[in-house]
N, C-alpha and C positions, 0 to 999 in steps of 0.2 A: 801452885801447881808446877810452875817452872822450877822451883827449888826442889820439888820431889823428883822431877825428871833428872835434874843435875845430880842428885844423890844417887839415883839408880844407875846412871851412866858411870859415875865415879866408882861405885861398887863393882860393876861389870869390868871396868878397866883393871881394878885391883885383882879380880879373879883371873883375868887374862895374864897378868904379870906373874901370878903364882903358877899358872900352868906352864909357862915357858922356863921358869927357873926350877930345875929338878931338886936342888939341895934344899931350897927354902920350902919346897912343896911338901915335904914330909912333915915338917914342923907346923906348917900352916894349914894342913888339911883339917885339923881339929877346928880351926876358925872358919872353915869353909861352910859348914852347915848353918852356923848362926848367921853368916853373911847372906847365904841363900834365903834363909827365912826372912831376914830383914828386907831383901830384895822383893820377895813375894808380898810382904806387908806393904812396902812402898808402892808396888804395882797395884795392889788392891785399893790403897788410898788414892792412887792416881786415877784408877778406873772410876772410883766413886766420885772424885772431883770432876772428871771428864763428863760423867753422867749429869752431875749437878750443873756443869757449865752448859751442856746441851739443853737442859731444861730451862736454864736462865735465858739462853738465846731464843728458845721457843717462846718464853714468856715475854721477852722484849719485842719479838716480832708481833705477837698478838696485841701487845699494848700499843705498838705503833699503828697497826691496822685499826684497832678500836679508836685510837685518838684521831686518826684521819677521818674515820666515819663520823665521829662526834663533831669534828670541826666542819665537815660538809653539812651535816644536819643543822648545826648552829648557823651557818651561812644562809641556808634555806629559810630558817625561821626568821632571821634578820630581814631577808628579802620580803617574806610574807608580811612581816610587821611593818616594814616601810610601805608596802603596797596598801595595807589597811590604813595606815596613818595618812597617806595621800588621798585615799578614798574618803576618809572622814572630813578632811579639809575641803574636798570637792563638794561633798554633800552639804556641808555647812554654808557654802556660798550660794547654793541654789535658792530660788524664791519659792514660796508656797504656791501651790496650784490654786487658781480661782475656781469657784463653783461653776458647774456646767450651766450654760445659758444658750438660748436660741438666738441666733443672729438674724435680726430683722433688718431688711433693707429699708431705711427710713424714707427714702425719696418716693417710693411707689404710692403709699397711702395719701400723702398730701396732694400729690398730682392728681390722683383719682378723685379726691374730694373737690379740689379746685375745678377740675373739668366738669364734674356734675353740677357744682354750684354755678359756674360760669354759664353753662348751657341753660340752666334753669332761669337765671337772671336774664340772659340774652333772649330766651324765649318770651319772657314776660315783656321786656322792652320792645321786642319785635311785634308782639301782639298789640301793645298799646300804640306803637307807631303806625301800625296798619290801620287803625281807626282814623288817625289824622290824615294819612296819605291817601287812603282809598275812600275818602268820603264820597259819597255819591252826590252828583250835582243836584242842585235844588230842583225840585219837581215843578214842572210848569203848573200854573194855577189850573185848577179844574174849571171847566166851563160851567158857567152858571146857567141855570135854566131860566131863563127868562126873558 
């Protein structure tokens, strides 16, 4: 592209030189139209190349944006994957749950049974002791008839 611009500029300088020199002008006017045609061809090629260069720049910008978006998504996927990996390790460490059961306070029932049993036994012992302690005094002999 730079080479085409250089060629175009060289041809324009050559035309300027022809315009200033009147003697050489007449003999070189015949060369002028092919030179102008060549300049137009070079300018058309230059314009075509500039269009292609603009399209290339646009494609490069799109590629850069798409690559950045892809890299960002890739990073997010890696973060999610590391989160899932950490979760799996955490879940693997946990213990299995035990089946549901009723919590019974073990001390109430034995105490209640002991109290009832003790009261019953105490009642029996007290009843028996009452016979020995509260014995009625011997009754005086009954007067005899006689």
